[in-house]
PDBQT receptor file of N, H, CA, C and O in Angstrom, charges set to zero:
ATOM      1  N   MET A   1      11.007  35.716  20.042  1.00  0.00    +0.000 N 
ATOM      2  CA  MET A   1      12.111  35.352  19.173  1.00  0.00    +0.000 C 
ATOM      3  C   MET A   1      11.892  33.920  18.704  1.00  0.00    +0.000 C 
ATOM      4  O   MET A   1      11.548  33.041  19.493  1.00  0.00    +0.000 OA
ATOM      5  N   GLY A   2      12.094  33.701  17.424  1.00  0.00    +0.000 N 
ATOM      6  H   GLY A   2      12.374  34.416  16.783  1.00  0.00    +0.000 HD
ATOM      7  CA  GLY A   2      11.881  32.376  16.863  1.00  0.00    +0.000 C 
ATOM      8  C   GLY A   2      13.025  31.431  17.170  1.00  0.00    +0.000 C 
ATOM      9  O   GLY A   2      14.122  31.845  17.544  1.00  0.00    +0.000 OA
ATOM     10  N   GLU A   3      12.744  30.172  17.004  1.00  0.00    +0.000 N 
ATOM     11  H   GLU A   3      11.852  29.836  16.700  1.00  0.00    +0.000 HD
ATOM     12  CA  GLU A   3      13.752  29.164  17.324  1.00  0.00    +0.000 C 
ATOM     13  C   GLU A   3      14.959  29.268  16.409  1.00  0.00    +0.000 C 
ATOM     14  O   GLU A   3      16.086  29.031  16.843  1.00  0.00    +0.000 OA
ATOM     15  N   ALA A   4      14.740  29.617  15.150  1.00  0.00    +0.000 N 
ATOM     16  H   ALA A   4      13.824  29.809  14.797  1.00  0.00    +0.000 HD
ATOM     17  CA  ALA A   4      15.855  29.703  14.206  1.00  0.00    +0.000 C 
ATOM     18  C   ALA A   4      16.834  30.797  14.629  1.00  0.00    +0.000 C 
ATOM     19  O   ALA A   4      18.047  30.594  14.599  1.00  0.00    +0.000 OA
ATOM     20  N   LYS A   5      16.305  31.956  15.022  1.00  0.00    +0.000 N 
ATOM     21  H   LYS A   5      15.319  32.121  15.046  1.00  0.00    +0.000 HD
ATOM     22  CA  LYS A   5      17.181  33.043  15.463  1.00  0.00    +0.000 C 
ATOM     23  C   LYS A   5      17.912  32.667  16.745  1.00  0.00    +0.000 C 
ATOM     24  O   LYS A   5      19.101  32.951  16.895  1.00  0.00    +0.000 OA
ATOM     25  N   ARG A   6      17.207  32.034  17.659  1.00  0.00    +0.000 N 
ATOM     26  H   ARG A   6      16.242  31.803  17.537  1.00  0.00    +0.000 HD
ATOM     27  CA  ARG A   6      17.827  31.634  18.923  1.00  0.00    +0.000 C 
ATOM     28  C   ARG A   6      18.944  30.633  18.682  1.00  0.00    +0.000 C 
ATOM     29  O   ARG A   6      20.011  30.730  19.287  1.00  0.00    +0.000 OA
ATOM     30  N   ARG A   7      18.702  29.678  17.809  1.00  0.00    +0.000 N 
ATOM     31  H   ARG A   7      17.835  29.599  17.318  1.00  0.00    +0.000 HD
ATOM     32  CA  ARG A   7      19.744  28.689  17.513  1.00  0.00    +0.000 C 
ATOM     33  C   ARG A   7      20.942  29.342  16.849  1.00  0.00    +0.000 C 
ATOM     34  O   ARG A   7      22.084  28.957  17.100  1.00  0.00    +0.000 OA
ATOM     35  N   LYS A   8      20.682  30.335  15.997  1.00  0.00    +0.000 N 
ATOM     36  H   LYS A   8      19.754  30.647  15.793  1.00  0.00    +0.000 HD
ATOM     37  CA  LYS A   8      21.772  31.037  15.313  1.00  0.00    +0.000 C 
ATOM     38  C   LYS A   8      22.613  31.823  16.311  1.00  0.00    +0.000 C 
ATOM     39  O   LYS A   8      23.840  31.822  16.220  1.00  0.00    +0.000 OA
ATOM     40  N   GLU A   9      21.970  32.490  17.256  1.00  0.00    +0.000 N 
ATOM     41  H   GLU A   9      20.973  32.491  17.330  1.00  0.00    +0.000 HD
ATOM     42  CA  GLU A   9      22.694  33.255  18.270  1.00  0.00    +0.000 C 
ATOM     43  C   GLU A   9      23.520  32.358  19.175  1.00  0.00    +0.000 C 
ATOM     44  O   GLU A   9      24.597  32.743  19.630  1.00  0.00    +0.000 OA
ATOM     45  N   LEU A  10      23.009  31.160  19.434  1.00  0.00    +0.000 N 
ATOM     46  H   LEU A  10      22.134  30.848  19.065  1.00  0.00    +0.000 HD
ATOM     47  CA  LEU A  10      23.740  30.226  20.292  1.00  0.00    +0.000 C 
ATOM     48  C   LEU A  10      24.834  29.482  19.525  1.00  0.00    +0.000 C 
ATOM     49  O   LEU A  10      25.619  28.745  20.123  1.00  0.00    +0.000 OA
ATOM     50  N   GLY A  11      24.887  29.669  18.222  1.00  0.00    +0.000 N 
ATOM     51  H   GLY A  11      24.249  30.268  17.737  1.00  0.00    +0.000 HD
ATOM     52  CA  GLY A  11      25.908  29.008  17.412  1.00  0.00    +0.000 C 
ATOM     53  C   GLY A  11      25.578  27.563  17.090  1.00  0.00    +0.000 C 
ATOM     54  O   GLY A  11      26.464  26.772  16.766  1.00  0.00    +0.000 OA
ATOM     55  N   MET A  12      24.323  27.227  17.178  1.00  0.00    +0.000 N 
ATOM     56  H   MET A  12      23.604  27.870  17.441  1.00  0.00    +0.000 HD
ATOM     57  CA  MET A  12      23.904  25.858  16.896  1.00  0.00    +0.000 C 
ATOM     58  C   MET A  12      23.498  25.745  15.432  1.00  0.00    +0.000 C 
ATOM     59  O   MET A  12      23.057  26.726  14.834  1.00  0.00    +0.000 OA
ATOM     60  N   PRO A  13      23.643  24.567  14.855  1.00  0.00    +0.000 N 
ATOM     61  CA  PRO A  13      23.222  24.383  13.465  1.00  0.00    +0.000 C 
ATOM     62  C   PRO A  13      21.695  24.368  13.386  1.00  0.00    +0.000 C 
ATOM     63  O   PRO A  13      21.022  24.158  14.395  1.00  0.00    +0.000 OA
ATOM     64  N   PRO A  14      21.152  24.588  12.194  1.00  0.00    +0.000 N 
ATOM     65  CA  PRO A  14      19.692  24.512  12.044  1.00  0.00    +0.000 C 
ATOM     66  C   PRO A  14      19.175  23.130  12.420  1.00  0.00    +0.000 C 
ATOM     67  O   PRO A  14      19.874  22.125  12.288  1.00  0.00    +0.000 OA
ATOM     68  N   ARG A  15      17.952  23.109  12.886  1.00  0.00    +0.000 N 
ATOM     69  H   ARG A  15      17.384  23.925  12.993  1.00  0.00    +0.000 HD
ATOM     70  CA  ARG A  15      17.349  21.851  13.321  1.00  0.00    +0.000 C 
ATOM     71  C   ARG A  15      17.097  20.955  12.117  1.00  0.00    +0.000 C 
ATOM     72  O   ARG A  15      16.639  21.413  11.070  1.00  0.00    +0.000 OA
ATOM     73  N   ASP A  16      17.403  19.672  12.281  1.00  0.00    +0.000 N 
ATOM     74  H   ASP A  16      17.775  19.300  13.131  1.00  0.00    +0.000 HD
ATOM     75  CA  ASP A  16      17.138  18.702  11.218  1.00  0.00    +0.000 C 
ATOM     76  C   ASP A  16      15.658  18.407  11.170  1.00  0.00    +0.000 C 
ATOM     77  O   ASP A  16      15.018  18.232  12.207  1.00  0.00    +0.000 OA
ATOM     78  N   LYS A  17      15.107  18.350   9.960  1.00  0.00    +0.000 N 
ATOM     79  H   LYS A  17      15.626  18.491   9.118  1.00  0.00    +0.000 HD
ATOM     80  CA  LYS A  17      13.704  18.007   9.800  1.00  0.00    +0.000 C 
ATOM     81  C   LYS A  17      13.553  16.499   9.908  1.00  0.00    +0.000 C 
ATOM     82  O   LYS A  17      14.345  15.734   9.358  1.00  0.00    +0.000 OA
ATOM     83  N   LYS A  18      12.526  16.093  10.624  1.00  0.00    +0.000 N 
ATOM     84  H   LYS A  18      11.882  16.714  11.071  1.00  0.00    +0.000 HD
ATOM     85  CA  LYS A  18      12.269  14.659  10.768  1.00  0.00    +0.000 C 
ATOM     86  C   LYS A  18      11.605  14.153   9.499  1.00  0.00    +0.000 C 
ATOM     87  O   LYS A  18      10.615  14.719   9.035  1.00  0.00    +0.000 OA
ATOM     88  N   LYS A  19      12.149  13.100   8.952  1.00  0.00    +0.000 N 
ATOM     89  H   LYS A  19      12.953  12.640   9.329  1.00  0.00    +0.000 HD
ATOM     90  CA  LYS A  19      11.591  12.498   7.744  1.00  0.00    +0.000 C 
ATOM     91  C   LYS A  19      10.886  11.211   8.130  1.00  0.00    +0.000 C 
ATOM     92  O   LYS A  19      11.394  10.416   8.920  1.00  0.00    +0.000 OA
ATOM     93  N   LYS A  20       9.706  11.023   7.557  1.00  0.00    +0.000 N 
ATOM     94  H   LYS A  20       9.293  11.669   6.915  1.00  0.00    +0.000 HD
ATOM     95  CA  LYS A  20       8.990   9.781   7.795  1.00  0.00    +0.000 C 
ATOM     96  C   LYS A  20       9.651   8.675   6.994  1.00  0.00    +0.000 C 
ATOM     97  O   LYS A  20      10.099   8.886   5.866  1.00  0.00    +0.000 OA
ATOM     98  N   ASN A  21       9.705   7.511   7.583  1.00  0.00    +0.000 N 
ATOM     99  H   ASN A  21       9.342   7.340   8.499  1.00  0.00    +0.000 HD
ATOM    100  CA  ASN A  21      10.341   6.373   6.932  1.00  0.00    +0.000 C 
ATOM    101  C   ASN A  21       9.373   5.781   5.914  1.00  0.00    +0.000 C 
ATOM    102  O   ASN A  21       8.479   5.015   6.275  1.00  0.00    +0.000 OA
ATOM    103  N   MET A  22       9.550   6.134   4.647  1.00  0.00    +0.000 N 
ATOM    104  H   MET A  22      10.276   6.756   4.354  1.00  0.00    +0.000 HD
ATOM    105  CA  MET A  22       8.684   5.634   3.586  1.00  0.00    +0.000 C 
ATOM    106  C   MET A  22       9.316   4.431   2.869  1.00  0.00    +0.000 C 
ATOM    107  O   MET A  22       8.800   3.965   1.854  1.00  0.00    +0.000 OA
ATOM    108  N   ASP A  23      10.426   3.942   3.404  1.00  0.00    +0.000 N 
ATOM    109  H   ASP A  23      10.845   4.321   4.229  1.00  0.00    +0.000 HD
ATOM    110  CA  ASP A  23      11.113   2.838   2.756  1.00  0.00    +0.000 C 
ATOM    111  C   ASP A  23      10.616   1.481   3.231  1.00  0.00    +0.000 C 
ATOM    112  O   ASP A  23      11.267   0.464   2.991  1.00  0.00    +0.000 OA
ATOM    113  N   LYS A  24       9.476   1.456   3.897  1.00  0.00    +0.000 N 
ATOM    114  H   LYS A  24       8.947   2.282   4.091  1.00  0.00    +0.000 HD
ATOM    115  CA  LYS A  24       8.932   0.175   4.341  1.00  0.00    +0.000 C 
ATOM    116  C   LYS A  24       8.554  -0.650   3.126  1.00  0.00    +0.000 C 
ATOM    117  O   LYS A  24       7.974  -0.147   2.163  1.00  0.00    +0.000 OA
ATOM    118  N   LYS A  25       8.890  -1.907   3.192  1.00  0.00    +0.000 N 
ATOM    119  H   LYS A  25       9.361  -2.315   3.974  1.00  0.00    +0.000 HD
ATOM    120  CA  LYS A  25       8.564  -2.786   2.076  1.00  0.00    +0.000 C 
ATOM    121  C   LYS A  25       7.102  -3.197   2.169  1.00  0.00    +0.000 C 
ATOM    122  O   LYS A  25       6.635  -3.677   3.202  1.00  0.00    +0.000 OA
ATOM    123  N   ALA A  26       6.415  -3.001   1.098  1.00  0.00    +0.000 N 
ATOM    124  H   ALA A  26       6.795  -2.610   0.259  1.00  0.00    +0.000 HD
ATOM    125  CA  ALA A  26       5.008  -3.402   1.053  1.00  0.00    +0.000 C 
ATOM    126  C   ALA A  26       4.938  -4.909   0.857  1.00  0.00    +0.000 C 
ATOM    127  O   ALA A  26       5.861  -5.527   0.327  1.00  0.00    +0.000 OA
ATOM    128  N   GLY A  27       3.853  -5.474   1.285  1.00  0.00    +0.000 N 
ATOM    129  H   GLY A  27       3.103  -4.972   1.716  1.00  0.00    +0.000 HD
ATOM    130  CA  GLY A  27       3.671  -6.914   1.174  1.00  0.00    +0.000 C 
ATOM    131  C   GLY A  27       3.457  -7.348  -0.263  1.00  0.00    +0.000 C 
ATOM    132  O   GLY A  27       3.259  -6.529  -1.161  1.00  0.00    +0.000 OA
ATOM    133  N   PHE A  28       3.500  -8.645  -0.455  1.00  0.00    +0.000 N 
ATOM    134  H   PHE A  28       3.661  -9.310   0.274  1.00  0.00    +0.000 HD
ATOM    135  CA  PHE A  28       3.351  -9.224  -1.792  1.00  0.00    +0.000 C 
ATOM    136  C   PHE A  28       1.995  -8.884  -2.391  1.00  0.00    +0.000 C 
ATOM    137  O   PHE A  28       1.899  -8.516  -3.562  1.00  0.00    +0.000 OA
ATOM    138  N   LEU A  29       0.937  -9.011  -1.573  1.00  0.00    +0.000 N 
ATOM    139  H   LEU A  29       1.015  -9.311  -0.622  1.00  0.00    +0.000 HD
ATOM    140  CA  LEU A  29      -0.403  -8.730  -2.091  1.00  0.00    +0.000 C 
ATOM    141  C   LEU A  29      -0.582  -7.255  -2.430  1.00  0.00    +0.000 C 
ATOM    142  O   LEU A  29      -1.265  -6.923  -3.399  1.00  0.00    +0.000 OA
ATOM    143  N   ASN A  30       0.019  -6.373  -1.652  1.00  0.00    +0.000 N 
ATOM    144  H   ASN A  30       0.574  -6.642  -0.865  1.00  0.00    +0.000 HD
ATOM    145  CA  ASN A  30      -0.083  -4.946  -1.956  1.00  0.00    +0.000 C 
ATOM    146  C   ASN A  30       0.614  -4.624  -3.270  1.00  0.00    +0.000 C 
ATOM    147  O   ASN A  30       0.092  -3.860  -4.082  1.00  0.00    +0.000 OA
ATOM    148  N   ASN A  31       1.779  -5.198  -3.476  1.00  0.00    +0.000 N 
ATOM    149  H   ASN A  31       2.203  -5.818  -2.816  1.00  0.00    +0.000 HD
ATOM    150  CA  ASN A  31       2.493  -4.962  -4.740  1.00  0.00    +0.000 C 
ATOM    151  C   ASN A  31       1.714  -5.531  -5.920  1.00  0.00    +0.000 C 
ATOM    152  O   ASN A  31       1.632  -4.910  -6.979  1.00  0.00    +0.000 OA
ATOM    153  N   LEU A  32       1.150  -6.701  -5.728  1.00  0.00    +0.000 N 
ATOM    154  H   LEU A  32       1.217  -7.205  -4.867  1.00  0.00    +0.000 HD
ATOM    155  CA  LEU A  32       0.407  -7.351  -6.807  1.00  0.00    +0.000 C 
ATOM    156  C   LEU A  32      -0.858  -6.565  -7.145  1.00  0.00    +0.000 C 
ATOM    157  O   LEU A  32      -1.186  -6.390  -8.318  1.00  0.00    +0.000 OA
ATOM    158  N   SER A  33      -1.566  -6.091  -6.122  1.00  0.00    +0.000 N 
ATOM    159  H   SER A  33      -1.300  -6.233  -5.169  1.00  0.00    +0.000 HD
ATOM    160  CA  SER A  33      -2.797  -5.354  -6.394  1.00  0.00    +0.000 C 
ATOM    161  C   SER A  33      -2.503  -3.970  -6.978  1.00  0.00    +0.000 C 
ATOM    162  O   SER A  33      -3.324  -3.424  -7.714  1.00  0.00    +0.000 OA
ATOM    163  N   ALA A  34      -1.351  -3.407  -6.660  1.00  0.00    +0.000 N 
ATOM    164  H   ALA A  34      -0.683  -3.851  -6.062  1.00  0.00    +0.000 HD
ATOM    165  CA  ALA A  34      -0.992  -2.117  -7.253  1.00  0.00    +0.000 C 
ATOM    166  C   ALA A  34      -0.585  -2.287  -8.717  1.00  0.00    +0.000 C 
ATOM    167  O   ALA A  34      -0.822  -1.414  -9.551  1.00  0.00    +0.000 OA
ATOM    168  N   LYS A  35       0.025  -3.418  -9.002  1.00  0.00    +0.000 N 
ATOM    169  H   LYS A  35       0.217  -4.128  -8.324  1.00  0.00    +0.000 HD
ATOM    170  CA  LYS A  35       0.487  -3.664 -10.368  1.00  0.00    +0.000 C 
ATOM    171  C   LYS A  35      -0.668  -4.064 -11.286  1.00  0.00    +0.000 C 
ATOM    172  O   LYS A  35      -0.725  -3.643 -12.441  1.00  0.00    +0.000 OA
ATOM    173  N   TYR A  36      -1.598  -4.887 -10.759  1.00  0.00    +0.000 N 
ATOM    174  H   TYR A  36      -1.551  -5.229  -9.820  1.00  0.00    +0.000 HD
ATOM    175  CA  TYR A  36      -2.731  -5.374 -11.543  1.00  0.00    +0.000 C 
ATOM    176  C   TYR A  36      -4.028  -5.067 -10.791  1.00  0.00    +0.000 C 
ATOM    177  O   TYR A  36      -4.526  -5.937 -10.077  1.00  0.00    +0.000 OA
ATOM    178  N   PRO A  37      -4.587  -3.876 -10.925  1.00  0.00    +0.000 N 
ATOM    179  CA  PRO A  37      -5.783  -3.533 -10.150  1.00  0.00    +0.000 C 
ATOM    180  C   PRO A  37      -7.039  -4.286 -10.601  1.00  0.00    +0.000 C 
ATOM    181  O   PRO A  37      -8.023  -4.308  -9.861  1.00  0.00    +0.000 OA
ATOM    182  N   PHE A  38      -7.042  -4.892 -11.769  1.00  0.00    +0.000 N 
ATOM    183  H   PHE A  38      -6.243  -4.873 -12.370  1.00  0.00    +0.000 HD
ATOM    184  CA  PHE A  38      -8.207  -5.621 -12.275  1.00  0.00    +0.000 C 
ATOM    185  C   PHE A  38      -8.187  -7.086 -11.870  1.00  0.00    +0.000 C 
ATOM    186  O   PHE A  38      -9.141  -7.810 -12.158  1.00  0.00    +0.000 OA
ATOM    187  N   LEU A  39      -7.145  -7.537 -11.220  1.00  0.00    +0.000 N 
ATOM    188  H   LEU A  39      -6.371  -6.949 -10.987  1.00  0.00    +0.000 HD
ATOM    189  CA  LEU A  39      -6.983  -8.946 -10.857  1.00  0.00    +0.000 C 
ATOM    190  C   LEU A  39      -8.103  -9.476  -9.948  1.00  0.00    +0.000 C 
ATOM    191  O   LEU A  39      -8.549 -10.600 -10.178  1.00  0.00    +0.000 OA
ATOM    192  N   PRO A  40      -8.585  -8.753  -8.941  1.00  0.00    +0.000 N 
ATOM    193  CA  PRO A  40      -9.676  -9.308  -8.114  1.00  0.00    +0.000 C 
ATOM    194  C   PRO A  40     -10.947  -9.591  -8.908  1.00  0.00    +0.000 C 
ATOM    195  O   PRO A  40     -11.659 -10.550  -8.612  1.00  0.00    +0.000 OA
ATOM    196  N   PHE A  41     -11.237  -8.770  -9.907  1.00  0.00    +0.000 N 
ATOM    197  H   PHE A  41     -10.658  -7.991 -10.148  1.00  0.00    +0.000 HD
ATOM    198  CA  PHE A  41     -12.427  -8.999 -10.723  1.00  0.00    +0.000 C 
ATOM    199  C   PHE A  41     -12.279 -10.256 -11.573  1.00  0.00    +0.000 C 
ATOM    200  O   PHE A  41     -13.234 -11.016 -11.735  1.00  0.00    +0.000 OA
ATOM    201  N   ILE A  42     -11.096 -10.473 -12.109  1.00  0.00    +0.000 N 
ATOM    202  H   ILE A  42     -10.320  -9.856 -11.978  1.00  0.00    +0.000 HD
ATOM    203  CA  ILE A  42     -10.851 -11.675 -12.908  1.00  0.00    +0.000 C 
ATOM    204  C   ILE A  42     -10.954 -12.923 -12.025  1.00  0.00    +0.000 C 
ATOM    205  O   ILE A  42     -11.598 -13.904 -12.398  1.00  0.00    +0.000 OA
ATOM    206  N   LEU A  43     -10.315 -12.877 -10.857  1.00  0.00    +0.000 N 
ATOM    207  H   LEU A  43      -9.792 -12.080 -10.554  1.00  0.00    +0.000 HD
ATOM    208  CA  LEU A  43     -10.374 -14.033  -9.954  1.00  0.00    +0.000 C 
ATOM    209  C   LEU A  43     -11.796 -14.294  -9.471  1.00  0.00    +0.000 C 
ATOM    210  O   LEU A  43     -12.210 -15.446  -9.345  1.00  0.00    +0.000 OA
ATOM    211  N   GLY A  44     -12.541 -13.230  -9.202  1.00  0.00    +0.000 N 
ATOM    212  H   GLY A  44     -12.205 -12.294  -9.305  1.00  0.00    +0.000 HD
ATOM    213  CA  GLY A  44     -13.939 -13.393  -8.798  1.00  0.00    +0.000 C 
ATOM    214  C   GLY A  44     -14.773 -14.007  -9.892  1.00  0.00    +0.000 C 
ATOM    215  O   GLY A  44     -15.614 -14.864  -9.620  1.00  0.00    +0.000 OA
ATOM    216  N   GLY A  45     -14.559 -13.590 -11.130  1.00  0.00    +0.000 N 
ATOM    217  H   GLY A  45     -13.876 -12.895 -11.351  1.00  0.00    +0.000 HD
ATOM    218  CA  GLY A  45     -15.284 -14.165 -12.264  1.00  0.00    +0.000 C 
ATOM    219  C   GLY A  45     -14.964 -15.625 -12.471  1.00  0.00    +0.000 C 
ATOM    220  O   GLY A  45     -15.855 -16.432 -12.737  1.00  0.00    +0.000 OA
ATOM    221  N   VAL A  46     -13.702 -15.968 -12.351  1.00  0.00    +0.000 N 
ATOM    222  H   VAL A  46     -12.978 -15.313 -12.135  1.00  0.00    +0.000 HD
ATOM    223  CA  VAL A  46     -13.292 -17.369 -12.500  1.00  0.00    +0.000 C 
ATOM    224  C   VAL A  46     -13.909 -18.216 -11.393  1.00  0.00    +0.000 C 
ATOM    225  O   VAL A  46     -14.411 -19.309 -11.653  1.00  0.00    +0.000 OA
ATOM    226  N   LEU A  47     -13.874 -17.720 -10.168  1.00  0.00    +0.000 N 
ATOM    227  H   LEU A  47     -13.466 -16.832  -9.957  1.00  0.00    +0.000 HD
ATOM    228  CA  LEU A  47     -14.453 -18.461  -9.051  1.00  0.00    +0.000 C 
ATOM    229  C   LEU A  47     -15.962 -18.634  -9.221  1.00  0.00    +0.000 C 
ATOM    230  O   LEU A  47     -16.499 -19.712  -8.965  1.00  0.00    +0.000 OA
ATOM    231  N   LEU A  48     -16.631 -17.589  -9.647  1.00  0.00    +0.000 N 
ATOM    232  H   LEU A  48     -16.194 -16.714  -9.855  1.00  0.00    +0.000 HD
ATOM    233  CA  LEU A  48     -18.070 -17.673  -9.878  1.00  0.00    +0.000 C 
ATOM    234  C   LEU A  48     -18.394 -18.673 -10.984  1.00  0.00    +0.000 C 
ATOM    235  O   LEU A  48     -19.355 -19.433 -10.868  1.00  0.00    +0.000 OA
ATOM    236  N   THR A  49     -17.611 -18.678 -12.040  1.00  0.00    +0.000 N 
ATOM    237  H   THR A  49     -16.830 -18.061 -12.133  1.00  0.00    +0.000 HD
ATOM    238  CA  THR A  49     -17.803 -19.629 -13.133  1.00  0.00    +0.000 C 
ATOM    239  C   THR A  49     -17.624 -21.060 -12.646  1.00  0.00    +0.000 C 
ATOM    240  O   THR A  49     -18.419 -21.936 -12.988  1.00  0.00    +0.000 OA
ATOM    241  N   ILE A  50     -16.596 -21.301 -11.858  1.00  0.00    +0.000 N 
ATOM    242  H   ILE A  50     -15.950 -20.589 -11.581  1.00  0.00    +0.000 HD
ATOM    243  CA  ILE A  50     -16.350 -22.648 -11.321  1.00  0.00    +0.000 C 
ATOM    244  C   ILE A  50     -17.511 -23.088 -10.439  1.00  0.00    +0.000 C 
ATOM    245  O   ILE A  50     -17.958 -24.232 -10.516  1.00  0.00    +0.000 OA
ATOM    246  N   LEU A  51     -18.002 -22.171  -9.596  1.00  0.00    +0.000 N 
ATOM    247  H   LEU A  51     -17.639 -21.241  -9.534  1.00  0.00    +0.000 HD
ATOM    248  CA  LEU A  51     -19.121 -22.529  -8.717  1.00  0.00    +0.000 C 
ATOM    249  C   LEU A  51     -20.388 -22.833  -9.505  1.00  0.00    +0.000 C 
ATOM    250  O   LEU A  51     -21.117 -23.761  -9.156  1.00  0.00    +0.000 OA
ATOM    251  N   ILE A  52     -20.662 -22.083 -10.544  1.00  0.00    +0.000 N 
ATOM    252  H   ILE A  52     -20.070 -21.329 -10.828  1.00  0.00    +0.000 HD
ATOM    253  CA  ILE A  52     -21.853 -22.335 -11.367  1.00  0.00    +0.000 C 
ATOM    254  C   ILE A  52     -21.736 -23.670 -12.089  1.00  0.00    +0.000 C 
ATOM    255  O   ILE A  52     -22.703 -24.431 -12.137  1.00  0.00    +0.000 OA
ATOM    256  N   VAL A  53     -20.567 -23.966 -12.652  1.00  0.00    +0.000 N 
ATOM    257  H   VAL A  53     -19.782 -23.348 -12.613  1.00  0.00    +0.000 HD
ATOM    258  CA  VAL A  53     -20.355 -25.243 -13.338  1.00  0.00    +0.000 C 
ATOM    259  C   VAL A  53     -20.503 -26.394 -12.360  1.00  0.00    +0.000 C 
ATOM    260  O   VAL A  53     -21.111 -27.410 -12.698  1.00  0.00    +0.000 OA
ATOM    261  N   ASP A  54     -19.966 -26.262 -11.167  1.00  0.00    +0.000 N 
ATOM    262  H   ASP A  54     -19.472 -25.437 -10.893  1.00  0.00    +0.000 HD
ATOM    263  CA  ASP A  54     -20.103 -27.291 -10.151  1.00  0.00    +0.000 C 
ATOM    264  C   ASP A  54     -21.572 -27.501  -9.775  1.00  0.00    +0.000 C 
ATOM    265  O   ASP A  54     -22.024 -28.636  -9.616  1.00  0.00    +0.000 OA
ATOM    266  N   LEU A  55     -22.303 -26.411  -9.636  1.00  0.00    +0.000 N 
ATOM    267  H   LEU A  55     -21.937 -25.490  -9.765  1.00  0.00    +0.000 HD
ATOM    268  CA  LEU A  55     -23.718 -26.489  -9.258  1.00  0.00    +0.000 C 
ATOM    269  C   LEU A  55     -24.521 -27.187 -10.350  1.00  0.00    +0.000 C 
ATOM    270  O   LEU A  55     -25.393 -28.001 -10.047  1.00  0.00    +0.000 OA
ATOM    271  N   VAL A  56     -24.241 -26.882 -11.608  1.00  0.00    +0.000 N 
ATOM    272  H   VAL A  56     -23.533 -26.220 -11.853  1.00  0.00    +0.000 HD
ATOM    273  CA  VAL A  56     -24.957 -27.513 -12.736  1.00  0.00    +0.000 C 
ATOM    274  C   VAL A  56     -24.623 -28.985 -12.779  1.00  0.00    +0.000 C 
ATOM    275  O   VAL A  56     -25.515 -29.808 -12.985  1.00  0.00    +0.000 OA
ATOM    276  N   ASN A  57     -23.340 -29.351 -12.586  1.00  0.00    +0.000 N 
ATOM    277  H   ASN A  57     -22.616 -28.683 -12.418  1.00  0.00    +0.000 HD
ATOM    278  CA  ASN A  57     -22.955 -30.770 -12.611  1.00  0.00    +0.000 C 
ATOM    279  C   ASN A  57     -23.546 -31.534 -11.436  1.00  0.00    +0.000 C 
ATOM    280  O   ASN A  57     -23.826 -32.726 -11.569  1.00  0.00    +0.000 OA
ATOM    281  N   TYR A  58     -23.741 -30.907 -10.318  1.00  0.00    +0.000 N 
ATOM    282  H   TYR A  58     -23.514 -29.939 -10.210  1.00  0.00    +0.000 HD
ATOM    283  CA  TYR A  58     -24.289 -31.573  -9.141  1.00  0.00    +0.000 C 
ATOM    284  C   TYR A  58     -25.743 -31.955  -9.327  1.00  0.00    +0.000 C 
ATOM    285  O   TYR A  58     -26.166 -33.022  -8.880  1.00  0.00    +0.000 OA
ATOM    286  N   TYR A  59     -26.524 -31.089  -9.989  1.00  0.00    +0.000 N 
ATOM    287  H   TYR A  59     -26.180 -30.223 -10.352  1.00  0.00    +0.000 HD
ATOM    288  CA  TYR A  59     -27.946 -31.336 -10.161  1.00  0.00    +0.000 C 
ATOM    289  C   TYR A  59     -28.291 -32.095 -11.439  1.00  0.00    +0.000 C 
ATOM    290  O   TYR A  59     -29.471 -32.226 -11.763  1.00  0.00    +0.000 OA
ATOM    291  N   LYS A  60     -27.303 -32.598 -12.174  1.00  0.00    +0.000 N 
ATOM    292  H   LYS A  60     -26.344 -32.492 -11.911  1.00  0.00    +0.000 HD
ATOM    293  CA  LYS A  60     -27.579 -33.401 -13.368  1.00  0.00    +0.000 C 
ATOM    294  C   LYS A  60     -28.041 -34.781 -12.981  1.00  0.00    +0.000 C 
ATOM    295  O   LYS A  60     -28.322 -35.605 -13.852  1.00  0.00    +0.000 OA
TER     296      LYS A  60
């Protein structure tokens, strides 16, 4: 006999389904990376450009 039938015979309400808590707040970086997925490439390019310019100025 299944649990649903047994609960019905005993006069108990149906079992509540457990819901996972998906209301957790994501961090700032997670929200930012989800909103702008191309941002790491832009920041990497800017950083690389700065490093190259610094290297050229150092060896002048």
